[in-house]
C-alpha positions in Angstrom: 52.4 17.6 355.6 54.0 16.2 352.4 57.5 17.5 352.1 60.4 17.2 349.6 63.8 17.9 351.1 66.8 19.2 349.1 70.2 19.0 350.7 73.7 17.6 350.2 76.5 17.8 352.9 76.6 16.7 356.5 75.0 20.0 357.5 71.7 18.8 355.9 71.5 15.5 357.7 70.0 16.5 361.0 67.3 18.5 359.3 66.6 15.5 356.9 66.3 13.1 359.9 63.9 15.5 361.8 61.6 15.8 358.7 61.6 12.0 358.4 60.4 11.7 362.0 57.8 14.4 361.9 56.4 14.9 358.4 55.6 12.8 355.3 59.0 13.0 353.6 58.2 12.1 350.0 61.7 12.3 348.6 65.2 13.7 349.1 67.0 15.6 346.3 70.8 15.9 346.5 73.7 17.0 344.3 75.4 14.3 342.2 77.9 12.1 344.0 81.4 13.5 343.5 83.7 12.4 346.4 85.6 9.2 345.9 87.2 6.7 348.2 90.8 5.6 348.0 89.8 3.0 345.3 88.2 5.7 343.2 84.7 4.6 343.9 82.0 7.3 344.1 80.7 7.9 347.6 77.1 9.0 348.2 76.6 12.6 349.5 75.8 12.6 353.2 72.2 13.5 352.6 71.8 10.6 350.0 73.4 8.2 352.4 71.0 9.3 355.2 68.0 9.1 352.9 68.9 5.5 351.9 69.4 4.4 355.5 65.9 5.8 356.2 64.3 4.2 353.1 63.4 7.5 351.5 63.6 7.8 347.6 66.5 9.9 346.4 66.9 12.0 343.2 70.0 13.6 342.0 70.3 16.2 339.3 73.3 18.1 337.9 70.9 20.9 337.2 67.6 20.8 339.0 66.3 23.7 336.7 67.0 21.6 333.5 66.4 18.1 334.7 64.3 18.0 337.9 61.2 20.2 337.4 58.9 17.4 336.2 60.0 15.1 339.0 59.3 17.7 341.7 55.8 18.3 340.2 55.1 14.7 340.2 55.9 14.4 343.8 53.2 16.9 344.7 54.8 18.4 347.8 52.9 20.7 350.1 56.3 22.3 351.0 59.9 22.0 350.0 62.8 22.5 352.4 66.4 23.2 351.5 69.5 23.1 353.7 72.9 23.5 352.0 71.6 22.1 348.8 74.1 23.8 346.5 71.9 24.9 343.6 69.9 28.1 343.2 66.2 27.4 342.7 64.3 29.0 339.7 61.0 30.7 340.1 59.4 27.8 338.3 60.5 25.4 341.0 59.7 27.8 343.9 56.1 27.9 342.6 55.6 24.1 342.7 54.7 23.6 346.5 51.6 25.6 347.7 53.4 26.5 350.9 56.5 27.6 349.1 60.2 26.6 350.0 61.7 27.0 353.3 65.5 27.3 353.6 67.6 26.6 356.7 70.5 29.1 356.5 73.5 29.2 359.0 73.6 32.8 359.8 71.5 35.6 361.3 70.1 37.0 358.1 70.4 39.5 356.5 74.1 39.3 357.6 76.3 36.6 356.0 74.4 35.7 352.9 76.1 33.3 350.6 77.6 29.8 350.6 80.1 29.9 353.5 78.3 31.9 356.3 79.8 29.7 359.2 83.4 30.1 358.1 83.2 33.8 357.4 81.5 34.6 360.7 84.4 32.9 362.5 87.1 34.5 360.3 85.6 38.0 361.0 85.6 37.4 364.7 81.9 37.3 365.4 80.8 36.2 368.8 77.3 35.3 367.9 75.6 33.5 365.0 72.6 31.2 364.6 70.1 29.7 362.2 67.6 31.6 360.1 64.7 29.8 358.6 63.6 31.8 355.6 61.1 31.6 352.7 63.1 31.2 349.6 62.6 33.8 346.9 64.4 34.4 343.6 67.8 35.8 344.6 70.5 35.0 347.1 69.2 34.4 350.7 66.9 37.4 350.4 63.5 35.9 351.3 61.3 36.7 354.4 62.6 35.6 357.8 60.4 33.0 359.3 62.3 31.8 362.4 65.6 32.6 364.2 67.6 30.7 366.8 70.8 32.3 368.1 73.9 30.8 369.6 77.3 32.3 370.8 80.5 31.4 369.0 83.2 30.1 371.4 86.4 32.1 371.6 88.4 29.0 370.5 85.6 27.3 368.4 86.6 26.3 364.9 84.3 26.6 361.9 84.1 22.8 361.8 83.0 22.6 365.4 80.5 25.4 364.8 79.3 23.7 361.7 78.3 20.5 363.7 76.5 22.6 366.3 74.6 24.6 363.7 73.6 21.6 361.7 71.7 20.4 364.8 70.4 23.8 365.7 69.0 24.1 362.1 66.9 21.1 362.6 65.5 22.5 365.8 64.8 25.8 364.3 62.9 24.2 361.3 60.9 22.0 363.6 59.8 25.1 365.6 59.0 27.0 362.4 56.8 24.1 361.1 55.0 23.9 364.4 54.3 27.6 364.2 53.1 27.2 360.6 50.6 24.5 361.6 49.3 26.6 364.4 48.9 29.6 362.2 51.5 31.6 364.3 54.2 32.0 361.7 54.9 35.7 361.0 57.2 36.4 358.0 59.4 39.4 358.4 61.1 41.1 355.4 64.9 41.4 355.5 66.4 44.8 355.8 68.5 45.1 352.6 70.5 47.9 354.2 72.0 45.4 356.7 72.7 42.7 354.1 76.2 41.4 353.8 77.5 38.8 351.2 80.5 36.5 351.4 81.8 34.1 348.7 82.7 30.5 348.8 86.1 29.9 350.4 89.2 29.2 348.2 92.4 27.5 349.2 94.2 30.9 348.9 92.0 32.4 351.6 93.8 30.3 354.2 97.2 32.0 353.6 98.6 33.8 356.7 99.5 37.4 356.0 101.7 38.2 359.0 101.3 41.9 358.3 97.8 41.6 359.8 97.1 41.7 363.5 97.7 38.5 365.3 94.1 38.4 366.7 92.8 38.5 363.2 95.0 35.6 362.2 93.8 33.6 365.1 90.3 34.0 363.8 91.4 33.1 360.3 93.0 29.9 361.6 89.8 29.0 363.4 87.6 29.9 360.4 89.4 27.8 357.8 89.7 24.7 360.1 89.1 22.1 358.7 89.1 23.5 355.2 90.9 24.9 353.4 93.2 25.2 356.4 95.5 28.2 357.3 99.0 27.9 355.8 102.3 29.5 355.5 105.7 28.3 354.1 108.7 26.9 355.9 112.0 26.6 354.1 110.0 26.7 350.9 107.6 24.0 351.8 103.9 24.2 352.7 103.2 24.3 356.5 99.6 24.1 357.5 98.5 25.8 360.7 95.5 24.2 362.5 95.6 26.1 365.8 97.3 29.4 366.9 97.3 31.8 369.8 97.8 35.6 369.9 100.6 36.8 372.2 102.4 40.1 372.9 105.4 40.6 370.7 107.0 43.0 368.2 109.1 42.4 365.2 109.1 42.6 361.4 105.8 40.8 360.1 106.7 37.1 359.6 109.9 37.3 361.8 110.5 34.2 364.0 110.6 35.7 367.4 110.8 32.4 369.4 111.5 28.7 368.4 112.3 26.7 371.6 110.7 24.3 374.0 109.7 27.0 376.4 108.0 29.5 374.1 107.1 27.3 371.1 107.0 28.7 367.6 106.2 32.4 367.6 106.0 34.7 364.6 105.7 38.5 364.6 102.6 40.0 363.1 101.6 43.6 362.1 100.2 43.9 365.6 101.3 41.4 368.4 102.7 38.0 367.6 101.2 34.6 366.8 102.1 31.3 368.3 101.6 28.5 365.8 100.4 25.9 368.4 99.4 23.1 366.0 101.0 22.6 362.6 101.3 20.1 359.8 104.3 20.0 357.5 104.0 18.9 353.9 103.4 15.1 353.7 103.4 14.9 357.5 100.9 14.6 360.3 99.4 17.1 362.6 101.6 18.0 365.5 102.3 20.5 368.2 104.7 23.3 367.5 107.1 21.8 370.0 107.0 18.4 368.2 107.7 20.2 364.9 110.6 22.2 366.4 112.2 18.9 367.6 112.7 18.0 364.0 113.2 21.4 362.4 115.8 24.0 363.4 114.6 27.5 362.6 116.8 30.5 362.8 115.6 33.3 365.0 115.0 36.4 363.0 114.2 34.5 359.7 111.1 35.6 357.9 108.1 33.5 357.0 106.5 34.8 353.8 103.1 36.5 353.9 
């Protein structure tokens, strides 16, 4: 089967590699290079780098709708596959491959539609997620469900760790979906719009710790925005990133420092319970344990961290 793959970040790479090993992968389409190294040189997107390593032609378009339609038609794919591509496909593009466009989405659709399903599932305290292979239609993640693979979310798992696992699971799910397609056993199931939920892309401000919320919710937030944009608060007016935290019993004014010592660590009161900031990173500093942080900073018990 002749396939054109569209993807951009690390999440897309296992699916790309799987297609390169099982199908006739005609080309890879990726977003334009934007990341730069320390010298200011543009770095290839992860999908582009993988395609180049595998000797597969790569195309990059700022707007696929405006610039890439003729290229895609000329490639004459039987099927197109997307995984975290980053652009919405027009109906004109969806109509190019006879078998349509399959999308590898990192949630159990129709829940968690949108660009950051992994992070929001962790932030909201879900205990299960997975991969949905869907047939792309005009709209946001609304096409028929073709294949599903589920996986639990670990109680301490971060969004970054889950991202890595789901990228591999996505390749496995697509491989199984393509095998079912070739065997004539693929059975599309319409999504139940009544169960659909939508979540936006994350912003840096989404990582701010609001200590008026329950400590358990803040633990999930810290996990869900790790590694980006990272949870944060302010210490003596300076940014303090929080990379790991633990919910504890405790009571006080939201944001009040309840403990700051070698025995208890750095503990802050929340709207419900308390939060120990177990791994932090001061402005212009490195990641460290709360105990290492306290060795160089002398907080006052009862002082308030802003929410």
